[in-house]
DSSP file (Angstrom, degrees, kcal/mol; ACC not computed):
  #  RESIDUE AA STRUCTURE BP1 BP2  ACC     N-H-->O    O-->H-N    N-H-->O    O-->H-N    TCO  KAPPA ALPHA  PHI   PSI    X-CA   Y-CA   Z-CA
    1    1 A M              0   0    0      0, 0.0     2,-0.2     0, 0.0    41,-0.2   0.000 360.0 360.0 360.0 136.2  114.0   55.5   71.7
    2    2 A F        +     0   0    0     37,-0.2     2,-0.4    39,-0.1    39,-0.1  -0.461 360.0 177.4 -68.4 133.0  114.9   58.3   69.3
    3    3 A K        -     0   0    0     -2,-0.2     2,-0.3    37,-0.1    39,-0.2  -1.000  29.4-121.5-140.2 135.7  114.7   61.9   70.6
    4    4 A L        -     0   0    0     -2,-0.4     5,-0.0     1,-0.1    35,-0.0  -0.586  37.2-103.3 -77.9 135.3  115.7   65.0   68.6
    5    5 A D     >  -     0   0    0     -2,-0.3     4,-2.2     1,-0.1     3,-0.3  -0.359  31.0-122.1 -57.2 137.5  118.5   67.1   70.1
    6    6 A P  H  > S+     0   0    0      0, 0.0     4,-2.5     0, 0.0     5,-0.2   0.871 110.1  55.6 -58.9 -37.4  116.8   70.2   71.7
    7    7 A R  H  > S+     0   0    0      1,-0.2     4,-2.0     2,-0.2     5,-0.1   0.921 110.7  42.7 -59.7 -43.7  118.9   72.5   69.6
    8    8 A L  H  > S+     0   0    0     -3,-0.3     4,-0.9     1,-0.2    -1,-0.2   0.877 113.2  53.0 -71.5 -31.3  117.8   71.0   66.4
    9    9 A E  H  < S+     0   0    0     -4,-2.2     3,-0.2     1,-0.2    -2,-0.2   0.868 114.5  42.3 -69.4 -38.4  114.3   70.8   67.6
   10   10 A N  H  < S+     0   0    0     -4,-2.5    -2,-0.2    -5,-0.2    -1,-0.2   0.850 117.2  45.9 -76.5 -34.1  114.4   74.6   68.4
   11   11 A D  H  < S+     0   0    0     -4,-2.0    16,-3.0    -5,-0.2     2,-0.2   0.454 111.2  49.8 -85.6  -7.3  116.2   75.6   65.3
   12   12 A T  E  <  -A   26   0A   0     -4,-0.9     2,-0.3    -3,-0.2    14,-0.2  -0.771  64.4-131.8-134.5 173.3  114.2   73.7   62.6
   13   13 A M  E     -A   25   0A   0     12,-1.9    12,-2.9    -2,-0.2     2,-0.4  -0.969  36.1-113.7-125.1 138.9  110.9   72.8   61.3
   14   14 A V  E     -A   24   0A   0     -2,-0.3    10,-0.2    10,-0.2     3,-0.1  -0.594  29.0-179.9 -79.9 127.0  110.0   69.1   60.6
   15   15 A V  E     -     0   0A   0      8,-2.8     2,-0.3    -2,-0.4     9,-0.2   0.821  55.9 -84.7 -83.5 -45.7  109.5   68.4   56.9
   16   16 A G  E     -A   23   0A   0      7,-1.6     7,-3.0   120,-0.0     2,-0.4  -0.972  44.8 -71.8 162.5-173.6  108.7   64.6   57.4
   17   17 A D  E     -A   22   0A   0     -2,-0.3     5,-0.2     5,-0.2    -3,-0.0  -0.939  26.6-164.6-116.8 134.9  110.3   61.3   57.8
   18   18 A L        -     0   0    0      3,-3.1    42,-0.0    -2,-0.4    -2,-0.0  -0.510  52.9 -81.2 -94.0 175.8  112.1   59.1   55.4
   19   19 A P  S    S+     0   0    0      0, 0.0     3,-0.1     0, 0.0    20,-0.0   0.840 125.3   9.0 -51.5 -33.9  112.7   55.3   56.2
   20   20 A L  S    S+     0   0    0     36,-0.1    19,-2.6     1,-0.1     2,-0.3   0.790 123.0  52.6-112.4 -41.6  115.7   56.1   58.2
   21   21 A C  E     - B   0  38A   0     17,-0.3    -3,-3.1    35,-0.1     2,-0.4  -0.660  63.6-132.9-106.5 148.3  116.0   59.9   58.7
   22   22 A R  E     -AB  17  37A   0     15,-2.6    15,-2.1    -2,-0.3     2,-0.6  -0.834  28.7-141.0 -83.7 135.6  113.9   62.8   59.9
   23   23 A V  E     -AB  16  36A   0     -7,-3.0    -8,-2.8    -2,-0.4    -7,-1.6  -0.931  21.7-173.3-108.7 124.1  114.2   65.6   57.5
   24   24 A L  E     -AB  14  35A   0     11,-2.6    11,-2.1    -2,-0.6     2,-0.6  -0.802  20.3-139.9-115.4 148.6  114.3   69.1   59.0
   25   25 A L  E     -AB  13  34A   0    -12,-2.9   -12,-1.9    -2,-0.3     9,-0.2  -0.974  28.0-125.7-110.1 114.6  114.3   72.6   57.4
   26   26 A M  E     -A   12   0A   0      7,-2.1     2,-2.3    -2,-0.6     7,-0.3  -0.406  20.3-122.2 -56.4 133.5  116.7   74.9   59.2
   27   27 A N  S    S+     0   0    0    -16,-3.0     2,-0.3    -2,-0.1    -1,-0.1  -0.449  79.5 106.9 -86.3  68.8  114.8   78.1   60.3
   28   28 A D    >   -     0   0    0     -2,-2.3     3,-1.7     3,-0.3    87,-0.2  -0.829  50.1-166.6-144.6 102.3  117.1   80.4   58.3
   29   29 A S  T 3  S+     0   0    0     85,-3.6    86,-0.1    -2,-0.3    -2,-0.1   0.572  77.7  80.1 -71.8  -5.1  115.6   81.9   55.2
   30   30 A Q  T 3  S+     0   0    0     84,-0.2    -1,-0.3     1,-0.1    71,-0.2   0.724 103.7  26.4 -64.9 -24.9  118.9   83.1   53.9
   31   31 A F  S <  S-     0   0    0     -3,-1.7     2,-0.7    -5,-0.1    -3,-0.3  -0.999  79.2-118.4-140.4 137.1  119.6   79.6   52.7
   32   32 A P        +     0   0    0      0, 0.0    63,-3.0     0, 0.0     2,-0.4  -0.732  53.1 171.7 -71.9 121.6  117.7   76.6   51.5
   33   33 A W  E     - C   0  94A   0     -2,-0.7    -7,-2.1    -7,-0.3     2,-0.3  -0.947  17.9-179.7-148.1 110.0  119.0   74.2   54.2
   34   34 A L  E     -BC  25  93A   0     59,-2.6    59,-3.3    -2,-0.4     2,-0.4  -0.793  10.3-156.7-109.5 153.1  117.9   70.8   55.1
   35   35 A I  E     -BC  24  92A   0    -11,-2.1   -11,-2.6    -2,-0.3     2,-0.5  -0.998   4.5-153.6-132.5 128.1  119.1   68.4   57.8
   36   36 A L  E     -BC  23  91A   0     55,-2.2    55,-2.6    -2,-0.4   -13,-0.2  -0.895  13.1-174.4 -97.8 130.3  118.9   64.6   57.8
   37   37 A V  E     -B   22   0A   0    -15,-2.1   -15,-2.6    -2,-0.5    53,-0.2  -0.953  22.4-133.1-126.6 109.0  118.8   63.1   61.3
   38   38 A P  E     -B   21   0A   0      0, 0.0     2,-1.4     0, 0.0   -17,-0.3  -0.391  18.6-128.8 -59.9 141.5  118.9   59.2   61.4
   39   39 A R        +     0   0    0    -19,-2.6     2,-0.4   -37,-0.1   -37,-0.2  -0.476  66.9 124.1 -86.7  60.7  116.3   58.1   63.9
   40   40 A I    >   -     0   0    0     -2,-1.4     3,-1.6    49,-0.1    49,-0.2  -0.992  66.5-112.2-128.5 125.3  118.7   55.9   65.8
   41   41 A E  T 3  S+     0   0    0     -2,-0.4   -39,-0.1     1,-0.2    -2,-0.1  -0.342  94.4   1.0 -63.7 135.5  119.2   56.4   69.5
   42   42 A N  T 3  S+     0   0    0      1,-0.2     2,-0.4   -41,-0.2    -1,-0.2   0.583  84.4 159.0  65.7  16.7  122.6   57.7   70.6
   43   43 A A    <   +     0   0    0     -3,-1.6    46,-2.8     1,-0.2    -1,-0.2  -0.588   4.2 152.9 -71.5 125.3  124.0   57.9   67.0
   44   44 A V        +     0   0    0     -2,-0.4     2,-0.3     1,-0.3    46,-0.2   0.646  59.7  32.9-115.4 -39.2  126.9   60.3   66.9
   45   45 A E  S >  S-     0   0    0     44,-0.1     3,-1.3     1,-0.1    -1,-0.3  -0.883  71.1-127.5-123.5 151.0  129.2   59.2   64.0
   46   46 A V  G >  S+     0   0    0     -2,-0.3     3,-2.4     1,-0.3    -1,-0.1   0.899 109.4  64.3 -63.1 -37.2  128.3   57.6   60.7
   47   47 A C  G 3  S+     0   0    0      1,-0.3    -1,-0.3    -3,-0.1     4,-0.1   0.601  93.3  63.5 -67.1 -10.3  130.8   54.8   61.4
   48   48 A Q  G <  S+     0   0    0     -3,-1.3    -1,-0.3     2,-0.1    -2,-0.2   0.571  85.4  96.7 -86.7  -8.6  128.6   53.8   64.4
   49   49 A L  S <  S-     0   0    0     -3,-2.4     2,-0.0    -4,-0.2    -3,-0.0  -0.494  85.1-105.4 -82.2 149.4  125.7   52.9   62.1
   50   50 A E     >  -     0   0    0     -2,-0.2     4,-2.5     1,-0.1     3,-0.3  -0.334  37.6-104.3 -57.7 150.5  125.0   49.3   60.9
   51   51 A A  H  > S+     0   0    0      1,-0.3     4,-2.3     2,-0.2     5,-0.2   0.873 123.1  48.6 -47.3 -47.6  126.0   48.7   57.2
   52   52 A Q  H  > S+     0   0    0      1,-0.2     4,-2.1     2,-0.2    -1,-0.3   0.891 111.9  48.4 -66.1 -41.9  122.3   48.7   56.1
   53   53 A D  H  > S+     0   0    0     -3,-0.3     4,-2.8     2,-0.2    -1,-0.2   0.866 109.6  53.4 -70.9 -37.9  121.7   52.0   58.0
   54   54 A R  H  X S+     0   0    0     -4,-2.5     4,-1.8     2,-0.2    -2,-0.2   0.952 110.9  46.6 -61.8 -47.0  124.9   53.6   56.4
   55   55 A L  H  X S+     0   0    0     -4,-2.3     4,-2.5     1,-0.2    -2,-0.2   0.914 112.3  50.2 -53.7 -48.0  123.6   52.7   52.9
   56   56 A R  H  X S+     0   0    0     -4,-2.1     4,-2.7     1,-0.2    -1,-0.2   0.894 107.2  54.2 -61.6 -43.4  120.3   54.0   53.7
   57   57 A L  H  X S+     0   0    0     -4,-2.8     4,-2.3     1,-0.2    -1,-0.2   0.912 110.5  46.0 -57.6 -46.7  121.7   57.3   55.0
   58   58 A W  H  X S+     0   0    0     -4,-1.8     4,-2.4     2,-0.2    -1,-0.2   0.859 112.2  51.7 -68.1 -39.7  123.6   57.9   51.8
   59   59 A E  H  X S+     0   0    0     -4,-2.5     4,-2.2     2,-0.2    -1,-0.2   0.914 111.7  46.0 -59.9 -44.2  120.6   57.0   49.7
   60   60 A E  H  X S+     0   0    0     -4,-2.7     4,-2.4     2,-0.2    -2,-0.2   0.861 111.1  52.6 -70.2 -36.1  118.5   59.4   51.6
   61   61 A S  H  X S+     0   0    0     -4,-2.3     4,-2.9     2,-0.2    -2,-0.2   0.879 107.8  52.3 -64.2 -36.5  121.1   62.1   51.4
   62   62 A H  H  X S+     0   0    0     -4,-2.4     4,-2.9     2,-0.2    -2,-0.2   0.925 107.6  52.6 -63.7 -42.3  121.2   61.5   47.6
   63   63 A L  H  X S+     0   0    0     -4,-2.2     4,-2.5     2,-0.2    -2,-0.2   0.941 112.1  44.0 -46.3 -55.5  117.5   62.0   47.6
   64   64 A I  H  X S+     0   0    0     -4,-2.4     4,-2.4     2,-0.2     5,-0.2   0.937 113.2  52.0 -60.4 -50.4  117.7   65.3   49.4
   65   65 A S  H  X S+     0   0    0     -4,-2.9     4,-2.3     1,-0.2     5,-0.2   0.917 112.2  45.1 -56.0 -51.1  120.6   66.4   47.3
   66   66 A E  H  X S+     0   0    0     -4,-2.9     4,-2.2     1,-0.2    -1,-0.2   0.903 113.8  49.4 -59.6 -42.7  118.8   65.7   44.0
   67   67 A S  H  X S+     0   0    0     -4,-2.5     4,-2.0     1,-0.2    -1,-0.2   0.859 111.4  48.3 -70.4 -35.0  115.6   67.3   45.2
   68   68 A M  H  X>S+     0   0    0     -4,-2.4     4,-2.3     2,-0.2     5,-0.6   0.859 111.1  50.7 -74.8 -35.6  117.4   70.4   46.4
   69   69 A M  H  X5S+     0   0    0     -4,-2.3     4,-1.4    -5,-0.2    -2,-0.2   0.912 113.9  46.2 -64.3 -41.2  119.3   70.7   43.0
   70   70 A S  H  <5S+     0   0    0     -4,-2.2    -2,-0.2    -5,-0.2    -1,-0.2   0.889 118.9  39.7 -68.7 -40.2  116.0   70.4   41.2
   71   71 A L  H  <5S+     0   0    0     -4,-2.0    -2,-0.2    -5,-0.2    -3,-0.2   0.908 131.1  21.1 -79.2 -44.8  114.1   72.9   43.3
   72   72 A F  H  <5S-     0   0    0     -4,-2.3    -3,-0.2    -5,-0.2    -2,-0.2   0.653  79.5-144.1-105.8 -17.4  116.7   75.5   43.9
   73   73 A S     << -     0   0    0     -4,-1.4    -4,-0.1    -5,-0.6    -3,-0.1   0.933  32.1-168.6  53.0  50.4  119.3   75.2   41.1
   74   74 A P        -     0   0    0      0, 0.0    23,-0.2     0, 0.0     3,-0.1  -0.238  32.3-130.9 -67.6 156.6  122.2   76.2   43.4
   75   75 A D  S    S+     0   0    0     21,-1.6     2,-0.3     1,-0.3    22,-0.2   0.752  96.5   6.2 -75.3 -21.7  125.7   77.0   42.2
   76   76 A K  E     -D   96   0A   0     20,-1.8    20,-3.2     2,-0.0     2,-0.6  -0.965  65.8-146.0-158.7 141.5  127.0   74.6   44.8
   77   77 A L  E     -D   95   0A   0     -2,-0.3     2,-0.5    18,-0.2    18,-0.2  -0.934  16.4-153.4-114.9 117.4  125.4   72.2   47.2
   78   78 A N  E     -D   94   0A   0     16,-2.8    16,-3.1    -2,-0.6     2,-0.5  -0.739  13.6-178.6 -88.5 122.8  127.2   71.8   50.6
   79   79 A V  E     +D   93   0A   0     -2,-0.5     2,-0.4    14,-0.2    14,-0.2  -0.973  17.8 153.4-125.6 117.1  126.7   68.5   52.3
   80   80 A A  E     -D   92   0A   0     12,-1.5    12,-3.3    -2,-0.5     2,-0.5  -0.978  38.7-155.8-144.4 152.3  128.4   68.1   55.7
   81   81 A A        +     0   0    0     -2,-0.4    10,-0.1    10,-0.2   -35,-0.1  -0.896  34.4 149.5-126.8 103.2  128.3   66.3   59.0
   82   82 A L        +     0   0    0     -2,-0.5    -1,-0.1     8,-0.3     9,-0.1   0.911  17.0 178.4-101.3 -65.7  130.1   68.4   61.5
   83   83 A G        +     0   0    0      7,-0.1     8,-0.0     1,-0.1     6,-0.0   0.773  33.2 132.6  73.0  27.9  128.5   67.9   64.9
   84   84 A N  S    S+     0   0    0      1,-0.1     3,-0.1     3,-0.0    -1,-0.1   0.837  87.8  22.1 -79.8 -33.3  130.9   70.2   66.8
   85   85 A V  S    S+     0   0    0      1,-0.3     2,-0.7     2,-0.0    -1,-0.1   0.792 130.3  41.9 -97.3 -44.5  127.9   71.9   68.6
   86   86 A V        -     0   0    0      1,-0.1    -1,-0.3     2,-0.1     4,-0.1  -0.917  67.3-165.2-106.7 112.2  125.2   69.3   68.3
   87   87 A K        +     0   0    0     -2,-0.7    -1,-0.1    -3,-0.1     3,-0.1   0.819  57.4 101.6 -70.1 -30.8  126.6   65.9   69.0
   88   88 A Q  S    S-     0   0    0      1,-0.1   -44,-0.2   -51,-0.0     2,-0.2  -0.299  91.0 -97.3 -58.5 133.5  123.6   63.9   67.6
   89   89 A L        +     0   0    0    -46,-2.8     2,-0.3   -49,-0.2    -1,-0.1  -0.347  61.0 157.2 -55.5 122.8  124.4   62.6   64.1
   90   90 A H        -     0   0    0    -46,-0.2     2,-0.6   -53,-0.2    -8,-0.3  -0.986  32.8-141.5-152.6 138.5  122.9   65.0   61.5
   91   91 A I  E     -C   36   0A   0    -55,-2.6   -55,-2.2    -2,-0.3     2,-0.3  -0.909  14.9-146.4-110.7 112.2  123.7   65.8   57.9
   92   92 A H  E     -CD  35  80A   0    -12,-3.3   -12,-1.5    -2,-0.6     2,-0.4  -0.515  12.2-173.0 -73.5 134.7  123.5   69.3   56.6
   93   93 A H  E     +CD  34  79A   0    -59,-3.3   -59,-2.6    -2,-0.3     2,-0.5  -0.953  13.3 177.4-123.9 110.9  122.4   70.0   53.0
   94   94 A V  E     -CD  33  78A   0    -16,-3.1   -16,-2.8    -2,-0.4     2,-0.5  -0.954  24.7-142.6-126.2 122.8  122.8   73.7   52.1
   95   95 A A  E     - D   0  77A   0    -63,-3.0     2,-0.3    -2,-0.5   -18,-0.2  -0.677  26.6-164.3 -76.4 123.4  122.0   75.2   48.7
   96   96 A R  E     - D   0  76A   0    -20,-3.2   -20,-1.8    -2,-0.5   -21,-1.6  -0.879   9.0-166.8-118.4 148.1  124.6   77.9   48.1
   97   97 A F    >   -     0   0    0     -2,-0.3     3,-2.2   -23,-0.2     6,-0.3  -0.968  31.4-123.3-132.5 143.9  124.6   80.7   45.5
   98   98 A T  T 3  S+     0   0    0     -2,-0.3    -1,-0.1     1,-0.3    -2,-0.0   0.699 115.4  48.4 -61.8 -16.3  127.4   83.0   44.3
   99   99 A N  T 3  S+     0   0    0      5,-0.0    -1,-0.3     3,-0.0     2,-0.0   0.340  85.1 120.4-103.7   8.6  125.2   85.9   45.3
  100  100 A D  S X  S-     0   0    0     -3,-2.2     3,-1.0     1,-0.1   -69,-0.1  -0.338  78.7-104.5 -72.1 162.4  124.2   84.7   48.8
  101  101 A I  T 3  S+     0   0    0      1,-0.3    -1,-0.1   -71,-0.2   -70,-0.1   0.694 116.7  36.1 -61.3 -23.8  125.0   86.7   51.8
  102  102 A A  T >  S+     0   0    0     -5,-0.1     3,-2.0     3,-0.1    -1,-0.3   0.528  88.3 166.0-106.4 -11.7  127.9   84.5   52.9
  103  103 A W  T <   +     0   0    0     -3,-1.0    -5,-0.0     1,-0.3    -7,-0.0  -0.243  64.4   9.4 -55.4 137.5  129.5   83.3   49.6
  104  104 A P  T 3  S+     0   0    0      0, 0.0    -1,-0.3     0, 0.0     3,-0.1  -0.948 116.9  75.0 -93.2   8.9  132.1   82.0   49.3
  105  105 A H  S <  S-     0   0    0     -3,-2.0    -3,-0.1     1,-0.2     5,-0.0  -0.347  91.6 -84.0 -84.6 163.2  132.7   81.5   53.1
  106  106 A P        -     0   0    0      0, 0.0    -1,-0.2     0, 0.0     4,-0.0  -0.189  31.3-135.0 -57.7 154.7  131.0   78.8   55.3
  107  107 A I  S >> S+     0   0    0      3,-0.1     3,-1.0    -3,-0.1     4,-0.7   0.655  71.8 105.0 -91.1 -14.2  127.6   79.8   56.6
  108  108 A W  T 34 S-     0   0    0      1,-0.3     0, 0.0     2,-0.1     0, 0.0  -0.476  95.7  -8.8 -74.0 130.6  128.2   78.7   60.2
  109  109 A G  T 34 S+     0   0    0     -2,-0.3    -1,-0.3     2,-0.2    -2,-0.1   0.488 108.0  97.8  70.1   4.3  128.9   81.4   62.7
  110  110 A K  T <4 S+     0   0    0     -3,-1.0    -2,-0.1     1,-0.3    -1,-0.1   0.911  87.7  12.6 -91.1 -47.1  129.1   84.2   60.3
  111  111 A L  S  < S-     0   0    0     -4,-0.7    -1,-0.3     3,-0.0    -2,-0.2  -0.967  80.5-103.2-136.0 148.7  125.7   85.8   60.3
  112  112 A P        -     0   0    0      0, 0.0     2,-0.1     0, 0.0   -84,-0.0  -0.361  48.0 -99.0 -67.1 151.0  122.6   85.5   62.6
  113  113 A A        -     0   0    0      1,-0.1     2,-0.6   -85,-0.0   -85,-0.1  -0.361  24.1-143.7 -70.8 151.5  119.8   83.4   61.2
  114  114 A V        -     0   0    0     -3,-0.1   -85,-3.6    -2,-0.1   -84,-0.2  -0.937  25.4-134.3-112.3 103.6  116.9   85.2   59.6
  115  115 A N        -     0   0    0     -2,-0.6   -87,-0.1   -87,-0.2   -88,-0.1  -0.182  20.4-106.4 -59.7 144.8  113.8   83.2   60.6
  116  116 A Y        -     0   0    0      1,-0.1     2,-0.1     4,-0.1    -1,-0.1  -0.367  33.2-116.7 -63.4 151.3  111.2   82.4   57.9
  117  117 A S     >  -     0   0    0      1,-0.1     4,-3.1   -88,-0.0     5,-0.3  -0.469  33.1-104.1 -79.5 167.6  108.0   84.3   58.1
  118  118 A V  H  > S+     0   0    0      1,-0.2     4,-2.4     2,-0.2     5,-0.1   0.942 121.3  45.0 -52.8 -50.3  104.9   82.1   58.8
  119  119 A E  H  > S+     0   0    0      1,-0.2     4,-2.5     2,-0.2     5,-0.2   0.930 113.4  48.6 -68.6 -47.3  103.7   82.3   55.2
  120  120 A H  H  > S+     0   0    0      1,-0.2     4,-3.0     2,-0.2     5,-0.2   0.929 111.7  49.4 -63.8 -41.9  107.1   81.6   53.7
  121  121 A A  H  X S+     0   0    0     -4,-3.1     4,-2.8     1,-0.2    -2,-0.2   0.924 110.9  50.5 -59.9 -42.5  107.8   78.6   56.0
  122  122 A A  H  X S+     0   0    0     -4,-2.4     4,-2.3    -5,-0.3    -1,-0.2   0.917 113.6  45.9 -58.1 -46.9  104.4   77.2   55.1
  123  123 A N  H  X S+     0   0    0     -4,-2.5     4,-3.1     2,-0.2    -2,-0.2   0.932 114.2  45.9 -66.0 -45.8  105.2   77.6   51.4
  124  124 A R  H  X S+     0   0    0     -4,-3.0     4,-2.0     1,-0.2    -2,-0.2   0.894 112.9  51.3 -69.8 -34.7  108.7   76.2   51.6
  125  125 A L  H  X S+     0   0    0     -4,-2.8     4,-2.9    -5,-0.2     5,-0.2   0.915 110.9  48.0 -61.1 -42.5  107.5   73.2   53.7
  126  126 A K  H  X S+     0   0    0     -4,-2.3     4,-2.7     1,-0.2     5,-0.2   0.940 111.6  50.2 -57.8 -50.2  104.8   72.5   51.2
  127  127 A Q  H  X S+     0   0    0     -4,-3.1     4,-1.9     1,-0.2    -1,-0.2   0.878 113.4  45.2 -58.1 -36.9  107.2   72.7   48.3
  128  128 A L  H  X S+     0   0    0     -4,-2.0     4,-2.7     2,-0.2    -2,-0.2   0.932 112.8  49.7 -78.1 -42.2  109.7   70.3   50.0
  129  129 A R  H  <>S+     0   0    0     -4,-2.9     5,-3.4     2,-0.2     4,-0.4   0.900 111.3  49.9 -58.7 -39.5  107.0   67.8   51.1
  130  130 A T  H ><5S+     0   0    0     -4,-2.7     3,-1.4    -5,-0.2    -1,-0.2   0.971 112.4  47.6 -64.6 -50.1  105.5   67.7   47.6
  131  131 A K  H 3<5S+     0   0    0     -4,-1.9    -2,-0.2     1,-0.3    -1,-0.2   0.888 118.9  39.7 -52.7 -45.0  109.0   67.1   46.1
  132  132 A L  T 3<5S-     0   0    0     -4,-2.7    -1,-0.3    -5,-0.1    -2,-0.2   0.362 110.6-118.1 -91.0   5.2  109.8   64.4   48.6
  133  133 A N  T < 5S+     0   0    0     -3,-1.4    -3,-0.2    -4,-0.4    -4,-0.1   0.937  73.0 133.5  55.1  49.8  106.3   62.8   48.5
  134  134 A M      < +     0   0    0     -5,-3.4    -4,-0.2    -6,-0.1    -1,-0.1  -0.168  31.9 179.3-118.7  38.0  105.9   63.6   52.2
  135  135 A E              0   0    0     -6,-0.3    -9,-0.1     1,-0.2    -5,-0.0  -0.145 360.0 360.0 -46.0 126.4  102.4   65.1   52.3
  136  136 A K              0   0    0   -120,-0.0    -1,-0.2   -10,-0.0   -10,-0.0   0.347 360.0 360.0-102.7 360.0  101.5   66.1   55.8
C-alpha cells in the first residue's frame, strides 16, 4: 500500500492525484515548486518501475512541466530526482527565475523555506488544481 514519506508529508501540501502520481506543492513560497510521487509502494528509483509506469511518470512530468511553464513563465524549469534525503521516488519541478533569491545556485540547503501564508497557499493550490483539472 502506498504511503507518503513523512518528510514529504510534513513539507508539502497535496495538489491532487494524476493516474500514477500524487502531486505535491512544496511549502516554500520562494519558488513555484511541485513534486511528483508515484503511488507505488517501495519505489526508490525510476529504473525499478515497470515500463508502463516509467512512461506514465514521464508523461505526468511533461504535464507538470508544461503547466508550470504556462503558469509561471520561468527563466528555467529544474526537473530532478535526487532522493539523497528522502529515499521514496519523487521528482522535483522547480520554476527558477534569474531574480530569485538563490539564482543561479541550487535551491537545496541554501536557504530556509519560507512557508506560504494560508491565503497564498489556498490561492496557489486553486491555481494549480484548475490548470491540472484537479478540482478538489
